[in-house]
C-alpha positions as CSV (number, residue, x, y, z in Angstrom):
1,X,1.4,-73.8,-47.3
2,X,1.7,-75.4,-44.2
3,X,4.7,-73.2,-43.1
4,X,2.5,-70.2,-44.0
5,X,-0.2,-71.1,-41.4
6,X,2.4,-72.4,-38.7
7,X,4.1,-68.9,-39.2
8,X,0.7,-67.0,-39.1
9,X,-0.4,-68.9,-36.2
10,X,3.0,-68.1,-34.0
11,X,2.6,-64.6,-35.4
12,X,-1.0,-64.8,-33.8
13,X,0.4,-65.9,-30.8
14,X,2.5,-63.7,-29.9
15,X,0.4,-60.9,-30.9
16,X,-2.1,-62.0,-28.3
17,X,0.9,-62.2,-25.8
18,X,1.8,-58.9,-26.2
19,X,-1.4,-57.7,-25.6
20,X,-1.6,-59.3,-22.6
21,X,1.5,-58.2,-21.4
22,X,0.3,-54.3,-22.1
23,X,-2.8,-55.0,-20.2
24,X,-0.4,-55.9,-17.2
25,X,1.5,-53.2,-17.3
26,X,-1.4,-50.5,-17.4
27,X,-3.0,-52.2,-14.3
28,X,-3.2,-50.1,-11.0
29,X,-0.5,-50.5,-7.9
30,X,-2.7,-53.5,-6.7
31,X,-2.1,-55.5,-10.1
32,X,-5.9,-56.3,-10.5
33,X,-5.6,-55.1,-14.1
34,X,-7.7,-51.9,-14.0
35,X,-6.4,-48.7,-15.1
36,X,-5.2,-46.2,-12.0
37,X,-7.4,-43.2,-12.5
38,X,-5.8,-39.8,-12.9
39,X,-4.6,-38.9,-9.7
40,X,-4.8,-36.3,-8.1
41,X,-7.6,-34.4,-9.4
42,X,-10.1,-31.9,-8.4
43,X,-9.5,-30.4,-4.8
44,X,-8.0,-32.3,-2.2
45,X,-9.0,-32.1,1.8
46,X,-5.9,-31.6,4.2
47,X,-7.1,-32.0,7.6
48,X,-5.5,-31.0,10.9
49,X,-7.5,-32.8,13.7
50,X,-6.9,-30.1,16.4
51,X,-7.4,-26.6,16.7
52,X,-6.0,-23.8,14.8
53,X,-2.2,-22.8,15.7
54,X,-1.7,-26.0,17.1
55,X,1.3,-28.1,16.1
56,X,-1.1,-30.6,13.8
57,X,-2.3,-27.3,12.3
58,X,1.1,-26.1,11.7
59,X,2.6,-29.1,9.8
60,X,-0.6,-29.7,7.7
61,X,-0.6,-26.4,6.2
62,X,3.2,-25.9,6.2
63,X,3.2,-29.5,3.7
64,X,0.5,-27.9,1.6
65,X,2.4,-24.8,1.5
66,X,5.5,-26.8,0.3
67,X,3.8,-29.1,-2.0
68,X,2.4,-25.7,-3.6
69,X,5.4,-23.6,-3.7
70,X,7.8,-26.8,-5.2
71,X,5.1,-27.3,-7.9
72,X,5.0,-31.0,-6.8
73,X,1.4,-30.9,-6.4
74,X,-1.1,-28.7,-8.6
75,X,-4.4,-29.3,-7.9
76,X,-5.8,-27.2,-4.6
77,X,-5.4,-28.4,-1.3
78,X,-7.6,-26.4,1.1
79,X,-6.6,-27.2,4.8
80,X,-9.6,-27.7,7.3
81,X,-9.5,-28.2,11.3
82,X,-11.5,-30.9,12.7
83,X,-10.5,-31.2,16.2
84,X,-11.9,-32.8,19.6
85,X,-10.8,-35.4,21.7
86,X,-7.2,-35.2,21.1
87,X,-7.8,-36.2,17.3
88,X,-9.9,-38.5,18.2
89,X,-13.0,-37.1,16.6
90,X,-11.5,-36.8,13.1
91,X,-10.3,-40.5,13.3
92,X,-14.2,-41.5,14.0
93,X,-15.2,-39.6,10.7
94,X,-12.4,-40.9,8.9
95,X,-14.1,-44.4,9.2
96,X,-17.2,-43.0,7.2
97,X,-14.7,-42.2,4.4
98,X,-13.1,-45.6,3.6
99,X,-11.5,-45.7,0.6
100,X,-11.4,-42.1,-0.3
101,X,-8.1,-41.3,-2.0
102,X,-8.8,-37.3,-1.5
103,X,-8.0,-37.0,2.7
104,X,-4.5,-36.1,4.0
105,X,-4.5,-36.2,7.5
106,X,-1.5,-35.3,10.1
107,X,-1.2,-37.1,13.6
108,X,1.3,-37.8,16.0
109,X,2.1,-40.0,19.3
110,X,-2.0,-39.1,20.6
111,X,-2.9,-41.3,17.5
112,X,-1.6,-44.5,19.9
113,X,-2.1,-42.8,23.0
114,X,-6.1,-42.0,23.0
115,X,-6.7,-45.8,22.3
116,X,-4.5,-46.9,25.0
117,X,-6.1,-44.1,27.6
118,X,-9.5,-45.5,26.3
119,X,-10.8,-42.4,24.7
120,X,-11.7,-44.1,21.6
121,X,-11.5,-47.5,20.4
122,X,-9.5,-46.7,17.1
123,X,-5.6,-46.4,16.3
124,X,-3.3,-46.5,14.0
125,X,-4.4,-49.7,12.2
126,X,-7.4,-47.4,11.2
127,X,-5.9,-45.2,8.9
128,X,-3.5,-45.6,6.4
129,X,0.0,-44.5,6.8
130,X,1.9,-42.5,4.3
131,X,5.3,-40.9,5.5
132,X,6.9,-39.7,8.9
133,X,7.9,-36.4,8.5
134,X,9.5,-34.7,11.3
135,X,10.3,-34.7,14.9
136,X,9.0,-31.9,17.1
137,X,9.7,-31.8,21.1
138,X,7.4,-30.7,24.1
139,X,8.2,-27.6,25.8
140,X,6.9,-26.8,29.3
141,X,6.3,-22.8,29.2
142,X,4.6,-20.7,32.2
143,X,3.7,-17.1,32.2
144,X,6.5,-14.3,32.1
145,X,5.8,-13.4,35.4
146,X,5.8,-17.0,36.7
147,X,7.6,-17.3,40.1
148,X,8.4,-21.0,38.3
149,X,12.1,-20.2,36.7
150,X,13.2,-23.9,36.0
151,X,12.1,-27.2,36.0
152,X,13.4,-27.5,38.9
153,X,11.6,-25.2,40.5
154,X,8.5,-26.8,39.4
155,X,9.5,-30.4,40.4
156,X,10.5,-28.8,44.2
157,X,7.0,-27.4,44.2
158,X,5.2,-30.8,43.6
159,X,7.5,-32.4,46.1
160,X,5.8,-30.2,48.7
161,X,2.3,-30.2,47.5
162,X,1.4,-32.4,44.6
163,X,-1.3,-30.1,44.2
164,X,0.6,-26.9,43.9
165,X,1.2,-26.6,40.2
166,X,-1.6,-27.1,38.0
167,X,-0.8,-28.3,34.3
168,X,-2.4,-27.9,31.5
169,X,-2.3,-29.2,27.6
170,X,-4.2,-29.8,24.7
171,X,-4.5,-33.5,24.6
172,X,-6.8,-35.2,27.1
173,X,-5.7,-36.5,30.2
174,X,-3.8,-39.8,29.6
175,X,-2.3,-38.3,26.1
176,X,0.5,-36.8,24.6
177,X,0.9,-33.2,26.9
178,X,0.3,-34.8,29.9
179,X,2.0,-38.3,29.6
180,X,5.0,-36.2,28.5
181,X,4.8,-34.0,31.3
182,X,4.5,-37.2,33.8
183,X,7.3,-38.9,31.9
184,X,9.7,-35.6,33.3
185,X,8.0,-35.8,36.9
186,X,8.6,-39.4,37.4
187,X,12.2,-38.7,36.2
188,X,12.4,-36.2,38.8
189,X,11.5,-38.4,41.6
190,X,7.6,-37.4,42.0
191,X,5.3,-39.5,43.5
192,X,1.7,-40.1,43.1
193,X,1.6,-39.3,39.4
194,X,-2.1,-39.6,39.3
195,X,-2.5,-37.0,41.9
196,X,-1.1,-34.2,39.9
197,X,-3.5,-31.9,38.1
198,X,-4.3,-31.9,34.7
199,X,-6.5,-30.1,32.7
200,X,-7.1,-30.7,29.2
201,X,-8.3,-28.1,26.4
202,X,-9.5,-28.4,22.8
203,X,-7.6,-25.5,21.4
204,X,-4.1,-24.2,22.6
205,X,-4.1,-23.5,26.3
206,X,-1.8,-20.6,25.7
207,X,-4.2,-18.0,26.7
208,X,-5.1,-20.0,30.0
209,X,-1.8,-19.6,31.2
210,X,-1.4,-16.1,30.5
211,X,-4.7,-15.7,32.0
212,X,-3.6,-17.5,35.6
213,X,-5.9,-20.1,35.2
214,X,-3.1,-23.0,35.0
215,X,0.6,-22.4,36.1
216,X,2.2,-24.5,33.3
217,X,1.4,-25.3,29.7
218,X,2.6,-28.6,28.2
219,X,2.7,-28.7,24.9
220,X,4.7,-28.7,21.5
221,X,8.0,-26.6,20.9
222,X,6.6,-25.2,17.3
223,X,3.0,-24.5,19.2
224,X,4.4,-21.8,21.2
225,X,7.4,-20.4,19.3
226,X,6.2,-17.0,19.1
227,X,5.3,-16.2,22.6
228,X,8.4,-17.3,23.7
229,X,10.2,-15.2,20.9
230,X,7.7,-12.2,22.3
231,X,8.6,-13.0,25.9
232,X,5.0,-13.4,26.7
233,X,5.6,-17.1,28.1
234,X,8.9,-18.6,29.5
235,X,10.4,-21.7,28.4
236,X,11.4,-23.9,31.6
237,X,12.7,-27.1,29.6
238,X,12.6,-28.9,26.6
239,X,12.6,-32.8,26.0
240,X,15.3,-33.7,23.4
241,X,18.4,-34.6,24.1
242,X,20.5,-32.1,22.7
243,X,19.5,-28.2,22.1
244,X,17.6,-27.3,19.4
245,X,16.6,-24.1,16.8
246,X,18.4,-21.0,17.0
247,X,18.1,-17.8,18.3
248,X,15.6,-17.7,21.6
249,X,14.7,-21.3,20.9
250,X,18.4,-22.8,21.0
251,X,18.9,-21.1,24.5
252,X,15.6,-23.6,26.1
253,X,17.5,-26.0,28.3
254,X,16.4,-29.6,28.3
255,X,15.5,-31.4,31.0
256,X,18.4,-33.6,30.9
257,X,20.8,-30.7,31.2
258,X,18.6,-29.6,34.7
259,X,19.3,-33.3,36.0
260,X,15.7,-35.2,34.4
261,X,16.9,-38.2,33.1
262,X,14.2,-38.4,30.5
263,X,13.1,-37.6,26.8
264,X,10.1,-37.2,24.8
265,X,10.0,-37.2,20.8
266,X,6.8,-35.9,19.2
267,X,7.1,-37.3,15.6
268,X,4.5,-36.1,13.3
269,X,3.2,-37.9,9.8
270,X,0.8,-38.2,7.0
271,X,-2.0,-40.8,6.8
272,X,-4.9,-41.1,4.3
273,X,-8.2,-42.5,4.8
274,X,-8.6,-46.2,6.0
275,X,-8.4,-48.6,3.1
276,X,-7.3,-45.9,0.6
277,X,-6.5,-46.8,-3.0
278,X,-2.9,-48.1,-3.7
279,X,-2.5,-45.5,-6.5
280,X,-3.0,-43.0,-4.3
281,X,-0.7,-44.4,-1.9
282,X,1.9,-45.0,-3.9
283,X,1.7,-41.3,-5.6
284,X,1.9,-40.0,-1.9
285,X,5.2,-41.8,-0.8
286,X,6.7,-40.8,-4.2
287,X,5.9,-37.0,-3.8
288,X,6.4,-37.2,0.1
289,X,9.9,-38.6,-0.7
290,X,10.9,-35.5,-3.0
291,X,9.1,-32.8,-0.8
292,X,11.5,-33.8,2.0
293,X,14.3,-33.0,-0.2
294,X,13.0,-29.6,-1.3
295,X,14.6,-26.0,-0.1
296,X,11.7,-25.0,0.7
297,X,10.6,-27.8,3.1
298,X,14.4,-27.9,4.7
299,X,13.6,-24.0,5.4
300,X,10.2,-24.7,7.1
301,X,12.4,-27.4,9.3
302,X,14.9,-24.7,10.5
303,X,12.5,-21.8,11.1
304,X,9.9,-24.3,13.0
305,X,13.1,-26.1,14.7
306,X,11.8,-29.3,13.6
307,X,14.2,-32.6,13.1
308,X,14.0,-34.2,9.6
309,X,12.4,-37.9,11.2
310,X,11.5,-38.8,7.3
311,X,10.3,-42.5,6.9
312,X,8.6,-44.3,4.0
313,X,5.7,-45.7,5.0
314,X,6.2,-49.6,5.3
315,X,9.0,-48.6,8.0
316,X,6.5,-46.0,9.4
317,X,4.0,-48.7,9.9
318,X,6.8,-50.6,11.5
319,X,7.4,-48.0,13.7
320,X,3.8,-47.5,14.9
321,X,3.8,-50.9,16.1
322,X,6.9,-50.6,18.0
323,X,5.7,-47.0,19.5
324,X,2.7,-48.7,20.4
325,X,4.7,-51.1,22.6
326,X,6.7,-48.4,24.1
327,X,3.7,-46.1,24.8
328,X,1.7,-49.0,26.5
329,X,4.8,-49.9,28.8
330,X,5.1,-45.8,29.6
331,X,1.3,-46.2,30.8
332,X,1.5,-48.9,32.6
333,X,4.8,-47.6,34.4
334,X,2.6,-44.4,36.0
335,X,0.0,-46.6,36.7
336,X,-3.0,-45.1,34.0
337,X,-3.4,-49.0,32.7
338,X,-3.1,-51.9,34.0
């Protein structure tokens, strides 16, 4: 009888331990023992922090399309635009949605540069990194009938008269479109960089350069691809250290080729709201890792002239800290911050 009681007690202990382990295995990614909800469900909220037709817009719409076409995500992924102040308007609105598992945004260097320039107090630590996806490059374009035919022509004009060339971009002063041109100008030996005229637009400045309101549009290569291919815009140079793309794009010379010893990489990645739940972060890390291996994504990168620059969330977070320091040094070099 005593042996039977001992055996029954052992069985009870084993059963209780098994239940405990099972409950642990059903907990969410944060290890708090709560079952993770079914995810994703309902309608997701994909956001471009800039205007329609821009680089952010193209990236997030392409991502949504590939996720749908490859059947990696089956719930609706409508894309909306929330432009303003180089992405700062959207960044501020995200702070009101902490903990959301619905929002997926795209950002690039302005996520860091707008804070450094004083446009906002918010930055990369106020969102949840999910993955870096691509590298795009800056391109400097003028109207087809512009007297400028090379970056050397532009730099020579600036050396003679710093006010002779009006530059436009869709990021705020001190942010990406401004900085990428100033980096080239500094490398070309231009002095008094803070005196160069730069005008910021909320939407694409292509119409402004075509209409003669600005002389040169500093932008992302993918943003003006169609206008370059059609011949409406003339590309003077791009900021990779190698020729990119095919066809007309592949013919655009690098600034390095033109004697300007500088490059600029426009990385783009996806982010969630601040304090995005662990189960959602895990889902997107796994899903985006699969997406970048699909033939649909590889074809999109080729079409848009994007370089594959995939980086998983932990590595991406470390990278953001590194480029924050690099951008700080650049802005100090050109006198925009002390």
